[in-house]
N, C-alpha and C positions, 0 to 999 in steps of 0.2 A: 636655669631659669632665665628666660630671654631678657627680662628687664633688670636682672641683677648684675651689679658690678662684679668683676672677677678679680681675685687676688693675683696680681701680676708678679710681685716679688716680695720676698721676706728677707730682711736683713737682721742679723743677730750681732749686737754690738756690746761686748763686755766693756764696762767703764769702771773707773775708780775715783774716789774722792778722799778727803782727809778727815780724820777722826781724832777725838781726844782720848786720853788714857783712862777710859771709863772702866771701873771695876765691876765685876759680876762673879757669880759662882764659877764661871768658866775661865776666869783669869782677868786679863786686861785687854781692852780693845786695842788692836793694832793702830799704828799711825795712819794706815790706809784702810778703807773698806771698799768692797767691790760689789757691783750689781750688773745686771744684764738688761739691756733695752732690746725689745723686739719691735721692729718697724715693718709694717705691712703697707704696700702701695697697691691701690686698686686701679682698674681700667678707667675710672673716672678721674684719675690723677690725684686722688686724696691719699693722705698718709695717716695711718692709725698706729698707736704706740702703746706698749705695755712694759712693765718693769718687774723684775724678780730678783731674789737673792742669786748670787753667782757661785757656781761650783763647776768643776770640770765635767761632772756627770750631767749637770743641767745643760751645759753648752753642747755636749754630745747628743743629748736627747733632742734639743732644738734642731740640730742639723739633721737628725734622723727624721724629724717631723716635717721638714721642709717640703718634701714631695707631696705630702698630704694637704698642705696649706696652699702652695702655689698652684694656681689653676682652679681653685675652688670658688663656688659662687658665694658671695657675701651673704645673701639672704638665706643661704642654707647653712649658716654657721652652727646651728644645733647639730646637724648631721656631721659637720666637719669636726667639732669638738668631740662628738661621739666616737668618731674613728680613732681619735687619740686615746680615749679611754679603752677602746677595744684593743688597740695595739699594746697598751700598758699591760692588759691582762695576758697577752701573748708573751710579753717580756718576762712577766713574773713566772709563767709556766715553764719557760725555757731557760730560766736564769742559771740552772745547773749544767747547761750544755755550753758549747763553744760557739753557738750560732749567733749570739749577740755580744758585742764587745762594748759595753758601756761601763766606765769605771765607777765602782762603788754605787751601783744602781740601787735605789731604794724609793719607796713611794713618795717620800717628801720631795725628792728632786723631780720626780715626775709631775707632781702638782705645781711645783715652782714653774716648770716649763709650760705646762698647760695653762696656768694662770696668766702668764705674760702674753701668750697667744690669744687667749680669750679676751683679755682686756683690749688688745690691739684690734681684734675683730669688733668688739662692742664700740670702740672709739670710731671705727669706720662706719658701722651701721648707724650710729647716732648722727654722724655727719651726713650720711645719705638721706636719713629721714628728717633731718633738722630737729633732732631731739637730744637732750642730755642723756648720758648713759643711765643716770638715776631713773629716768622714765622708761628705760628698757628692762629694768629689773622688775620682778613680778609685782611688787607693791606700788611701783611708780614713785615719783618724787614726793616726799612727805614734808620736806623742810629745805631751806636754803643755806643753812649752816648747822654744824654739829659741834657739841662740846668736846674739847680735847683736853688732856691733862698735861701739866708740866712734869716731864719725866726727868727725875733727879738721880744723880749718881754720885758716889764717892769717886774722886779723881786722884789717881796716883801722881807722883812727882815725875813728870816727863824728863826732868834734868838728870835723873838717875839712870837714864838709858842713853844709848847712842842712836836711837831710832829717830826718824824724821817727823816728830810731832811738831805741829805749828805752835808759834809763840803767842799768838793772839794779837788783836788790834787794840792798842791803848788810846787811840785817837777818837774812836767813835763810841758806839753804844757799849755800856759796861758789860753786857752779856757776852759780847764777842771777845772780850778780854778774859773774863772769869772762866769761861768754859774750857780754857786751855791751862788753867792754873790748878795746882794741887788743892784738893778739898777732901780732907780725910776726917774732919771733925764735924760734929753737929752744927757748930757755929758756922763753919765754912759752907755746909750744905744749905743752911738758912740764907746765907748771903747769896748763893746761887739762885735760890727760890725768889729772893727779892728782885734780883736783876732780871730773871725770866718773867716775873710778873710785871715789872715795869715795861718790858718790851711787848709781851704777848697778852697781858691781862688775865692770867690764870686764876681760877678759883678752885681748881682740883690739882693735887700733886700725887705722884707715886714715887717712892724711893726704891731704887734697885738695891735689894739686900743681898745676902749670901756672901758678904765681904768680911764684916767684923763679927764678934760675938753677938748673939741675938739681943742681949741686954743693951749693947751700944746702939744697935739699929733702932730699937724701940725708943731709946733716949732721943734719937734724931727725929723720929716721928713725933714724940712729945714736944720737942723744940719747935717743930714746924706748926703743930697745933697751937702752941702758945703764941707764936708770931703771927699766924693767920687764923684767928679764932673762927672766922666765918667760912673757911675753906674746908674741903673734903681732902683728907690725907690718908694714904695707905702705904703699904710696903710689900715688896715681892721678894721673899728670900729664896725663890727657886727651889723650894722643898728641902733646903739645907737645915731647917730646924727639925728637931725630933718632935714626935707627937706630944710628949709631955711639955716641951718648951712652947710649942704652938698653943696648947691649951692654956698654959700659964699666962702667956702674953696676950692671947686672944681675950681672956677674961679681963686682963688689965686695960685693954683698949676698947672693950665692948661698949657700944653706945656712943663712941666718939669717932669711929671710923666707918666708912661705908661698906668695906669688905676687906679681906686679906686675900692676896693672890698666892696660891700654892704654898701655904705656910709650912706644910710637911709633905712627906712622900713615903714611898715604900720603905718598910722597916720590919725586922723580926718576922719575916715570912708573910707579911700583909702588904697588899698592893697600895699604891697611892690613893686609889679610889676608896679603899676601905678606911685608911687612916684619915682622909679628909672627911668622910662621913662621920667618923667618931669625933673629929674636931668640931664639926658643925653641931652635933648633938650636945657636946659638952659646953660650948660657948655661946651658941646662938648667933655667931658671926657669919655673915655671908662669905662664900668662897668663890673667887674667880680662878680660872685656870687656862693656861695654854700648854699644859704638860700632860694631862690625863684624859683629854677629850678632843683629840686632834683629828679624828675621822668619825664616820657615822657609827661604826661599831663601838669605838671608845665612848662616844657621847651617849649611846644607848646604855652601856653598862654604868657610866657615871650617874645618869639620871635614875636608873633602877635603884641604885644605892642611896639616892638623895645626897650625893657627895658634893654637888656644885650648884651655884646659883647664876653664875655669869660665865658662859663659854666665850672665850676670846677668839672668835673666828676670824683669823687673818686672811684677807683676800689672796695673799701670795701663797698660802699653804692649803687653802680650801678652793680657791678660785673665787671671783667676785660673785658669780651666781650661786654657788654652793654656800658661800658665807651669807648671802642674802637669805637663802632658805633657812639657815640657822637662826637669823634674826626673826624670820616669820614664826619659827617654832617657839622662840623665846616669847614673842608676843602672845601666841595662842596658849602657851603652857604656863604663863606666869613667871617666866625667867627674865633675866635682864640681859640686854644686848650689849656686848663690848667688842673690842678689837685689839689684838696683839700687834706689836711693832718690833722691827729691828732697823738698823741703820738704812736709810734710803734717800733717794733723790726725790725731786718734786713730781715726777710722773707717778710714783707710788702715792704721794700725797694726794694727787687728784683722784686716784683709784679709791683711796680711803674716804675722801670727801663724798664721792658718789655713792659708795656703799652705805655710809651713814645717812646720807640724804634720803635714801630709799627704805631705811629700816622702819617698819611699821610700829605704831604705838608710841607711848611715851616712857616706857621702861628701858631707858638707854643710859648707860653710864658713860662718862667721858672716855673717848677713845684714846688709846695709846698712840703716840707718834714720837719718833726720834728726830723729827725735822728740825727742832730747835738747835740740835747739835750739828746739823748740816746746813742750816740757813746761810745763804751767801754763796753756795755752790750750785745755784740753779742751772739746770740743763734746758729749761724752757724760757721763752721770752717773757712770760708773766706767770710766775708761780702762784698757786693758791695761797691765800693769806690767812694768818691766824690773828684775830683781833678779839679783844674782850673774852679770851679763853675759848673762842669758837673758830673752827676751820670753816671758811666760806667756800661754798660751791662755786667753781669757776664758771663764768658766764659763757654761753655759746654751746653749740651742739657737740656731741661726742663727749670726750673727757674735758673739753674746753681749754686745751693747752696746745701749744705749738713748740716743737723742739727748736732750740737754738743750736744749729748744726756745728757752728764753730766751737761752742763749749762742749758739745758731744764729742767731737773729734779730739779735743784736748783731753777730755776725761778718758777716752779710749787710748790715747797715747800714754797717759799715766798708767793705765792698766797694763799696757804692753811692756812698760819699763819695770814692772814689779817682778822680783825674783820668785816670790811665793804668792800665787794668786788666790789660793783658797784661804778661808778664814782660819786663823790660828791665835787664839787668845792666850795661849801658854807662853808665847814668845816674849811679850813684854813682862809677864810675871817673873820670868827667870832672871831678869835684872834685879828684881826685888827680893826673891827667895831662890837660893841655889837649887837647881834640879827640881823646880816646882812642877807638879803634875796635877791634873784635874782629879778631884774627889767629889762626887755628887753629894756626899753627906757632910762635907766640911766646908765652912766658909773659906773664901779664897786666901785670906791672910792668916788663917789658923793652920799652921803646919808645925808638927812637933819635931 
């Protein structure tokens, strides 16, 4: 197209930041987390950026896609993204041959790569048209800020390891200190919630479960409800509870929580979709998921069984435009729009802000974000802000952010220094429990 800017260069930058020893069903977060930035520069001199989770196979895919992106017309981004999906189909068909050498190729990593590219293209297109990315999604911008939740974790004692966890800042905001200290009890988690609320104004909380016995995690939910009687509080055990446990505690919490996220999963020959459908019928409690409805086919089956109410469509695992389509379906079919999260920098925070700003209707639950655990490690000059429990849409066209290249290069140097660059939550756990290994049906600290 003669009037379209052309993508002149694509730069793929793996970056790393620091994390706390947060516990989950998969173990303990490493002292480092890794992400990928995709920077696209067009013939008009503009730069667009996207972010995704980092894995060796995602990096390999991005390099493979470079030739399809560089030289493409910005205004033909639909066709460009379409070629990536077409090439993915070819990869899947030839995965049993030696024609393509991509380590641990799987659909999740493909979507991570495509999502980062799509976000960078949308950022450029928004700048070209002088529109926010939210206005480029099908429903257009619906709001200027979105509700987000305070994502709470049990935190292991970093002092029991030899890993390079940060010690925390005692001189400033209490949140920046507490997020690095051990928090294994209900009282300690409530204190975290108090500090996070003081800084960010939350009125929604989610506890990451899959760590202690179900009884103890429900006690923590009860403690949060008692301390914040006007707040919405829930828990995500990552399907580590049995169906019987989920029903028992679901009935105990019914009427006082907005939903439970993946309270149970596959067991005794039944799929997670089947057990969650049974849970819903037995308790009347709404179900959110990022485990059993992560693509169109899974979503179709989950809805056929009436197993879920809130599909948590993460823009990094669906792409921004596909996640927005899920939000449209939620609005039309009487479901609730939500969004999953994992550790991320502020480019992802902007992506989530625009996705939420364009979600149609008012059936939207507070979006997940890990940003409160990474706040202070900004890679942009002005990161999106969380105030009064809401993530504010950055002003300006595109994603509304500008990379701070000095910080980007520092984060890249940190990534390059890491001996193990792929996520491994078992490493920290092995300091706590000898020879710890992942078990999807047992909370992380319960090993016989």
